[in-house]
PDB file of N, CA, C, O and CB in Angstrom:
ATOM      1  N   MET A   1       8.413  13.091 -92.284  1.00  0.00           N
ATOM      2  CA  MET A   1       7.455  13.579 -91.186  1.00  0.00           C
ATOM      3  C   MET A   1       8.651  14.781 -90.835  1.00  0.00           C
ATOM      4  O   MET A   1       9.768  14.522 -90.387  1.00  0.00           O
ATOM      5  CB  MET A   1       6.933  12.245 -89.740  1.00  0.00           C
ATOM      6  N   ASP A   2       8.030  16.407 -91.211  1.00  0.00           N
ATOM      7  CA  ASP A   2       8.873  17.343 -90.832  1.00  0.00           C
ATOM      8  C   ASP A   2       7.774  18.200 -89.195  1.00  0.00           C
ATOM      9  O   ASP A   2       6.646  18.303 -88.710  1.00  0.00           O
ATOM     10  CB  ASP A   2       9.244  18.459 -92.523  1.00  0.00           C
ATOM     11  N   ILE A   3       8.772  18.466 -89.074  1.00  0.00           N
ATOM     12  CA  ILE A   3       8.255  19.408 -87.195  1.00  0.00           C
ATOM     13  C   ILE A   3       6.612  20.012 -87.618  1.00  0.00           C
ATOM     14  O   ILE A   3       5.804  20.081 -86.691  1.00  0.00           O
ATOM     15  CB  ILE A   3       9.743  21.543 -86.618  1.00  0.00           C
ATOM     16  N   THR A   4       6.183  20.417 -88.967  1.00  0.00           N
ATOM     17  CA  THR A   4       5.301  21.497 -89.402  1.00  0.00           C
ATOM     18  C   THR A   4       4.036  20.474 -89.284  1.00  0.00           C
ATOM     19  O   THR A   4       2.913  20.631 -88.806  1.00  0.00           O
ATOM     20  CB  THR A   4       5.669  22.284 -91.035  1.00  0.00           C
ATOM     21  N   THR A   5       4.898  18.962 -90.137  1.00  0.00           N
ATOM     22  CA  THR A   5       3.177  17.904 -90.003  1.00  0.00           C
ATOM     23  C   THR A   5       3.045  17.580 -88.125  1.00  0.00           C
ATOM     24  O   THR A   5       1.984  17.437 -87.519  1.00  0.00           O
ATOM     25  CB  THR A   5       3.402  15.605 -91.185  1.00  0.00           C
ATOM     26  N   LEU A   6       4.300  17.536 -87.582  1.00  0.00           N
ATOM     27  CA  LEU A   6       4.251  17.087 -86.503  1.00  0.00           C
ATOM     28  C   LEU A   6       3.305  17.988 -85.557  1.00  0.00           C
ATOM     29  O   LEU A   6       2.410  17.587 -84.812  1.00  0.00           O
ATOM     30  CB  LEU A   6       5.547  16.913 -86.129  1.00  0.00           C
ATOM     31  N   ARG A   7       3.659  19.068 -85.740  1.00  0.00           N
ATOM     32  CA  ARG A   7       2.866  20.378 -84.720  1.00  0.00           C
ATOM     33  C   ARG A   7       1.126  20.067 -85.343  1.00  0.00           C
ATOM     34  O   ARG A   7       0.038  19.954 -84.777  1.00  0.00           O
ATOM     35  CB  ARG A   7       3.647  22.612 -85.276  1.00  0.00           C
ATOM     36  N   SER A   8       1.463  20.027 -86.398  1.00  0.00           N
ATOM     37  CA  SER A   8      -0.314  20.045 -86.834  1.00  0.00           C
ATOM     38  C   SER A   8      -1.393  19.069 -86.148  1.00  0.00           C
ATOM     39  O   SER A   8      -2.501  19.175 -85.622  1.00  0.00           O
ATOM     40  CB  SER A   8      -0.499  19.599 -88.472  1.00  0.00           C
ATOM     41  N   VAL A   9      -0.115  17.689 -86.554  1.00  0.00           N
ATOM     42  CA  VAL A   9      -0.782  16.505 -86.000  1.00  0.00           C
ATOM     43  C   VAL A   9      -1.218  16.886 -84.128  1.00  0.00           C
ATOM     44  O   VAL A   9      -2.401  16.780 -83.806  1.00  0.00           O
ATOM     45  CB  VAL A   9       0.489  15.037 -86.250  1.00  0.00           C
ATOM     46  N   ALA A  10      -0.396  17.215 -83.285  1.00  0.00           N
ATOM     47  CA  ALA A  10      -0.323  17.396 -82.269  1.00  0.00           C
ATOM     48  C   ALA A  10      -1.677  18.393 -81.895  1.00  0.00           C
ATOM     49  O   ALA A  10      -2.574  18.110 -81.101  1.00  0.00           O
ATOM     50  CB  ALA A  10       1.002  17.777 -82.079  1.00  0.00           C
ATOM     51  N   THR A  11      -1.585  19.256 -82.458  1.00  0.00           N
ATOM     52  CA  THR A  11      -2.891  20.313 -82.550  1.00  0.00           C
ATOM     53  C   THR A  11      -4.361  19.805 -82.853  1.00  0.00           C
ATOM     54  O   THR A  11      -5.349  20.359 -82.370  1.00  0.00           O
ATOM     55  CB  THR A  11      -2.623  21.340 -83.732  1.00  0.00           C
ATOM     56  N   VAL A  12      -4.422  18.776 -83.637  1.00  0.00           N
ATOM     57  CA  VAL A  12      -5.940  17.972 -84.223  1.00  0.00           C
ATOM     58  C   VAL A  12      -6.024  17.112 -82.848  1.00  0.00           C
ATOM     59  O   VAL A  12      -7.067  17.185 -82.199  1.00  0.00           O
ATOM     60  CB  VAL A  12      -5.819  16.736 -86.020  1.00  0.00           C
ATOM     61  N   ALA A  13      -5.048  16.371 -82.427  1.00  0.00           N
ATOM     62  CA  ALA A  13      -5.405  15.322 -81.508  1.00  0.00           C
ATOM     63  C   ALA A  13      -5.939  16.380 -80.325  1.00  0.00           C
ATOM     64  O   ALA A  13      -7.119  16.282 -79.989  1.00  0.00           O
ATOM     65  CB  ALA A  13      -4.029  14.194 -81.080  1.00  0.00           C
ATOM     66  N   CYS A  14      -4.911  17.605 -79.550  1.00  0.00           N
ATOM     67  CA  CYS A  14      -5.478  18.195 -78.561  1.00  0.00           C
ATOM     68  C   CYS A  14      -6.862  18.742 -78.494  1.00  0.00           C
ATOM     69  O   CYS A  14      -7.557  18.651 -77.482  1.00  0.00           O
ATOM     70  CB  CYS A  14      -4.759  19.011 -78.331  1.00  0.00           C
ATOM     71  N   LEU A  15      -7.419  19.579 -80.116  1.00  0.00           N
ATOM     72  CA  LEU A  15      -8.814  19.941 -80.198  1.00  0.00           C
ATOM     73  C   LEU A  15      -9.348  18.673 -79.770  1.00  0.00           C
ATOM     74  O   LEU A  15      -9.641  18.538 -78.582  1.00  0.00           O
ATOM     75  CB  LEU A  15      -9.348  20.458 -81.620  1.00  0.00           C
ATOM     76  N   VAL A  16      -9.562  17.437 -80.833  1.00  0.00           N
ATOM     77  CA  VAL A  16     -10.111  16.115 -80.256  1.00  0.00           C
ATOM     78  C   VAL A  16     -10.455  15.774 -79.021  1.00  0.00           C
ATOM     79  O   VAL A  16     -11.513  15.280 -78.633  1.00  0.00           O
ATOM     80  CB  VAL A  16      -9.400  15.270 -80.440  1.00  0.00           C
ATOM     81  N   LEU A  17      -8.981  16.221 -78.097  1.00  0.00           N
ATOM     82  CA  LEU A  17      -9.098  15.514 -76.810  1.00  0.00           C
ATOM     83  C   LEU A  17      -9.777  16.726 -76.190  1.00  0.00           C
ATOM     84  O   LEU A  17     -10.479  16.489 -75.208  1.00  0.00           O
ATOM     85  CB  LEU A  17      -7.633  14.923 -76.053  1.00  0.00           C
ATOM     86  N   PHE A  18      -9.716  17.533 -76.454  1.00  0.00           N
ATOM     87  CA  PHE A  18     -11.098  19.068 -75.594  1.00  0.00           C
ATOM     88  C   PHE A  18     -11.911  18.813 -75.611  1.00  0.00           C
ATOM     89  O   PHE A  18     -12.503  18.574 -74.558  1.00  0.00           O
ATOM     90  CB  PHE A  18     -11.555  20.499 -76.029  1.00  0.00           C
ATOM     91  N   LEU A  19     -12.654  18.655 -77.126  1.00  0.00           N
ATOM     92  CA  LEU A  19     -13.780  18.362 -77.437  1.00  0.00           C
ATOM     93  C   LEU A  19     -14.857  16.951 -76.581  1.00  0.00           C
ATOM     94  O   LEU A  19     -16.011  16.719 -76.223  1.00  0.00           O
ATOM     95  CB  LEU A  19     -13.437  18.202 -78.820  1.00  0.00           C
ATOM     96  N   ALA A  20     -13.506  16.347 -76.618  1.00  0.00           N
ATOM     97  CA  ALA A  20     -13.832  15.121 -75.983  1.00  0.00           C
ATOM     98  C   ALA A  20     -14.592  14.871 -74.413  1.00  0.00           C
ATOM     99  O   ALA A  20     -15.490  14.206 -73.897  1.00  0.00           O
ATOM    100  CB  ALA A  20     -12.578  14.542 -75.976  1.00  0.00           C
ATOM    101  N   ILE A  21     -13.587  15.863 -74.080  1.00  0.00           N
ATOM    102  CA  ILE A  21     -13.970  16.669 -72.221  1.00  0.00           C
ATOM    103  C   ILE A  21     -14.854  17.515 -71.934  1.00  0.00           C
ATOM    104  O   ILE A  21     -15.462  17.747 -70.889  1.00  0.00           O
ATOM    105  CB  ILE A  21     -12.927  17.563 -71.547  1.00  0.00           C
ATOM    106  N   VAL A  22     -14.896  18.250 -73.602  1.00  0.00           N
ATOM    107  CA  VAL A  22     -16.060  19.018 -73.277  1.00  0.00           C
ATOM    108  C   VAL A  22     -17.299  18.288 -73.655  1.00  0.00           C
ATOM    109  O   VAL A  22     -18.294  18.834 -73.180  1.00  0.00           O
ATOM    110  CB  VAL A  22     -16.020  20.340 -73.938  1.00  0.00           C
ATOM    111  N   ALA A  23     -17.490  17.493 -74.181  1.00  0.00           N
ATOM    112  CA  ALA A  23     -18.607  16.597 -74.675  1.00  0.00           C
ATOM    113  C   ALA A  23     -18.938  15.571 -72.952  1.00  0.00           C
ATOM    114  O   ALA A  23     -20.116  15.395 -72.643  1.00  0.00           O
ATOM    115  CB  ALA A  23     -17.867  15.426 -76.383  1.00  0.00           C
ATOM    116  N   TRP A  24     -18.018  15.106 -72.185  1.00  0.00           N
ATOM    117  CA  TRP A  24     -18.145  14.375 -70.836  1.00  0.00           C
ATOM    118  C   TRP A  24     -18.772  15.290 -70.269  1.00  0.00           C
ATOM    119  O   TRP A  24     -19.922  14.970 -69.970  1.00  0.00           O
ATOM    120  CB  TRP A  24     -16.918  13.915 -70.043  1.00  0.00           C
ATOM    121  N   ALA A  25     -18.487  16.242 -70.017  1.00  0.00           N
ATOM    122  CA  ALA A  25     -18.357  17.179 -68.621  1.00  0.00           C
ATOM    123  C   ALA A  25     -19.955  17.696 -69.078  1.00  0.00           C
ATOM    124  O   ALA A  25     -20.658  18.314 -68.278  1.00  0.00           O
ATOM    125  CB  ALA A  25     -16.749  18.696 -68.493  1.00  0.00           C
ATOM    126  N   TYR A  26     -20.477  17.312 -70.640  1.00  0.00           N
ATOM    127  CA  TYR A  26     -21.969  18.211 -70.548  1.00  0.00           C
ATOM    128  C   TYR A  26     -22.702  17.623 -70.735  1.00  0.00           C
ATOM    129  O   TYR A  26     -23.734  18.133 -71.169  1.00  0.00           O
ATOM    130  CB  TYR A  26     -22.354  19.241 -71.290  1.00  0.00           C
ATOM    131  N   ALA A  27     -22.612  15.544 -70.437  1.00  0.00           N
ATOM    132  CA  ALA A  27     -23.131  14.862 -71.175  1.00  0.00           C
ATOM    133  C   ALA A  27     -24.362  14.202 -70.057  1.00  0.00           C
ATOM    134  O   ALA A  27     -24.208  13.601 -68.994  1.00  0.00           O
ATOM    135  CB  ALA A  27     -22.031  13.963 -71.908  1.00  0.00           C
ATOM    136  N   ARG A  28     -25.328  14.507 -70.628  1.00  0.00           N
ATOM    137  CA  ARG A  28     -26.908  14.238 -69.337  1.00  0.00           C
ATOM    138  C   ARG A  28     -26.670  13.136 -67.733  1.00  0.00           C
ATOM    139  O   ARG A  28     -27.051  13.322 -66.577  1.00  0.00           O
ATOM    140  CB  ARG A  28     -28.513  13.024 -70.522  1.00  0.00           C
ATOM    141  N   ARG A  29     -25.918  12.060 -68.339  1.00  0.00           N
ATOM    142  CA  ARG A  29     -25.637  11.099 -67.378  1.00  0.00           C
ATOM    143  C   ARG A  29     -25.037  11.253 -66.544  1.00  0.00           C
ATOM    144  O   ARG A  29     -25.098  10.344 -65.716  1.00  0.00           O
ATOM    145  CB  ARG A  29     -25.248  10.271 -67.644  1.00  0.00           C
ATOM    146  N   ASN A  30     -24.157  12.368 -66.230  1.00  0.00           N
ATOM    147  CA  ASN A  30     -23.002  13.027 -65.504  1.00  0.00           C
ATOM    148  C   ASN A  30     -23.726  14.124 -64.611  1.00  0.00           C
ATOM    149  O   ASN A  30     -23.238  14.263 -63.490  1.00  0.00           O
ATOM    150  CB  ASN A  30     -21.833  13.715 -66.590  1.00  0.00           C
ATOM    151  N   LYS A  31     -24.848  14.950 -64.944  1.00  0.00           N
ATOM    152  CA  LYS A  31     -25.392  15.549 -64.198  1.00  0.00           C
ATOM    153  C   LYS A  31     -25.594  15.913 -62.702  1.00  0.00           C
ATOM    154  O   LYS A  31     -25.279  16.858 -61.979  1.00  0.00           O
ATOM    155  CB  LYS A  31     -25.957  15.305 -64.539  1.00  0.00           C
ATOM    156  N   SER A  32     -26.352  14.578 -62.542  1.00  0.00           N
ATOM    157  CA  SER A  32     -26.678  14.111 -61.007  1.00  0.00           C
ATOM    158  C   SER A  32     -25.324  13.969 -60.345  1.00  0.00           C
ATOM    159  O   SER A  32     -25.253  14.588 -59.284  1.00  0.00           O
ATOM    160  CB  SER A  32     -27.543  12.586 -60.889  1.00  0.00           C
ATOM    161  N   ARG A  33     -24.004  13.174 -60.775  1.00  0.00           N
ATOM    162  CA  ARG A  33     -23.182  13.119 -59.866  1.00  0.00           C
ATOM    163  C   ARG A  33     -22.268  14.460 -60.228  1.00  0.00           C
ATOM    164  O   ARG A  33     -21.152  14.163 -59.802  1.00  0.00           O
ATOM    165  CB  ARG A  33     -22.509  11.706 -59.825  1.00  0.00           C
ATOM    166  N   PHE A  34     -22.204  15.644 -60.742  1.00  0.00           N
ATOM    167  CA  PHE A  34     -21.754  16.776 -60.907  1.00  0.00           C
ATOM    168  C   PHE A  34     -22.511  17.634 -59.979  1.00  0.00           C
ATOM    169  O   PHE A  34     -21.856  18.420 -59.295  1.00  0.00           O
ATOM    170  CB  PHE A  34     -21.783  17.126 -62.226  1.00  0.00           C
ATOM    171  N   ASP A  35     -23.629  17.606 -59.868  1.00  0.00           N
ATOM    172  CA  ASP A  35     -24.464  18.552 -58.479  1.00  0.00           C
ATOM    173  C   ASP A  35     -24.325  18.227 -57.307  1.00  0.00           C
ATOM    174  O   ASP A  35     -24.622  18.951 -56.356  1.00  0.00           O
ATOM    175  CB  ASP A  35     -25.922  18.581 -58.405  1.00  0.00           C
ATOM    176  N   GLU A  36     -23.740  16.822 -57.211  1.00  0.00           N
ATOM    177  CA  GLU A  36     -23.474  16.385 -56.268  1.00  0.00           C
ATOM    178  C   GLU A  36     -22.558  17.019 -55.488  1.00  0.00           C
ATOM    179  O   GLU A  36     -22.710  17.438 -54.340  1.00  0.00           O
ATOM    180  CB  GLU A  36     -23.271  15.411 -56.486  1.00  0.00           C
ATOM    181  N   ALA A  37     -21.377  17.073 -56.347  1.00  0.00           N
ATOM    182  CA  ALA A  37     -19.989  17.420 -56.273  1.00  0.00           C
ATOM    183  C   ALA A  37     -20.199  18.738 -55.657  1.00  0.00           C
ATOM    184  O   ALA A  37     -19.746  19.140 -54.585  1.00  0.00           O
ATOM    185  CB  ALA A  37     -19.154  17.413 -57.672  1.00  0.00           C
ATOM    186  N   ALA A  38     -20.984  19.372 -56.531  1.00  0.00           N
ATOM    187  CA  ALA A  38     -20.780  21.064 -56.241  1.00  0.00           C
ATOM    188  C   ALA A  38     -21.801  21.468 -55.182  1.00  0.00           C
ATOM    189  O   ALA A  38     -21.831  22.681 -54.977  1.00  0.00           O
ATOM    190  CB  ALA A  38     -21.088  22.106 -57.703  1.00  0.00           C
ATOM    191  N   HIS A  39     -22.583  20.778 -54.515  1.00  0.00           N
ATOM    192  CA  HIS A  39     -23.063  20.667 -53.288  1.00  0.00           C
ATOM    193  C   HIS A  39     -21.689  20.266 -51.869  1.00  0.00           C
ATOM    194  O   HIS A  39     -21.635  20.719 -50.726  1.00  0.00           O
ATOM    195  CB  HIS A  39     -24.274  19.441 -53.559  1.00  0.00           C
ATOM    196  N   LEU A  40     -21.083  19.624 -52.324  1.00  0.00           N
ATOM    197  CA  LEU A  40     -19.945  19.180 -51.323  1.00  0.00           C
ATOM    198  C   LEU A  40     -19.520  19.911 -50.304  1.00  0.00           C
ATOM    199  O   LEU A  40     -19.539  19.370 -49.198  1.00  0.00           O
ATOM    200  CB  LEU A  40     -18.839  18.962 -51.900  1.00  0.00           C
ATOM    201  N   PRO A  41     -19.056  21.240 -50.410  1.00  0.00           N
ATOM    202  CA  PRO A  41     -18.459  22.238 -49.591  1.00  0.00           C
ATOM    203  C   PRO A  41     -19.700  23.025 -48.968  1.00  0.00           C
ATOM    204  O   PRO A  41     -19.326  24.138 -48.600  1.00  0.00           O
ATOM    205  CB  PRO A  41     -17.437  23.189 -50.459  1.00  0.00           C
ATOM    206  N   PHE A  42     -20.913  22.826 -48.756  1.00  0.00           N
ATOM    207  CA  PHE A  42     -21.832  23.280 -48.073  1.00  0.00           C
ATOM    208  C   PHE A  42     -22.354  22.819 -47.136  1.00  0.00           C
ATOM    209  O   PHE A  42     -22.924  23.484 -46.271  1.00  0.00           O
ATOM    210  CB  PHE A  42     -22.503  23.493 -48.576  1.00  0.00           C
ATOM    211  N   GLU A  43     -22.217  21.266 -47.155  1.00  0.00           N
ATOM    212  CA  GLU A  43     -22.676  20.156 -46.170  1.00  0.00           C
ATOM    213  C   GLU A  43     -21.938  20.506 -44.554  1.00  0.00           C
ATOM    214  O   GLU A  43     -20.874  21.026 -44.219  1.00  0.00           O
ATOM    215  CB  GLU A  43     -22.090  18.480 -46.867  1.00  0.00           C
ATOM    216  N   GLN A  44     -23.027  19.966 -43.851  1.00  0.00           N
ATOM    217  CA  GLN A  44     -22.131  20.087 -42.720  1.00  0.00           C
ATOM    218  C   GLN A  44     -22.153  18.821 -42.237  1.00  0.00           C
ATOM    219  O   GLN A  44     -23.041  17.980 -42.380  1.00  0.00           O
ATOM    220  CB  GLN A  44     -22.478  21.109 -41.679  1.00  0.00           C
ATOM    221  N   ASP A  45     -20.841  18.711 -41.495  1.00  0.00           N
ATOM    222  CA  ASP A  45     -20.842  17.296 -40.470  1.00  0.00           C
ATOM    223  C   ASP A  45     -21.640  16.866 -39.867  1.00  0.00           C
ATOM    224  O   ASP A  45     -21.434  15.848 -39.206  1.00  0.00           O
ATOM    225  CB  ASP A  45     -20.170  17.200 -39.557  1.00  0.00           C
TER     226      ASP A  45
END
């Protein structure tokens, strides 16, 4: 395995990880939790 193959594998792995994070962030089941977290700075104690 040469360095070019290793770089290609690392690039593909990072792309897959990025797509997984994007899919998690836009999942409908997380919407309510993210909306709640977005309003936290505006709440009064």
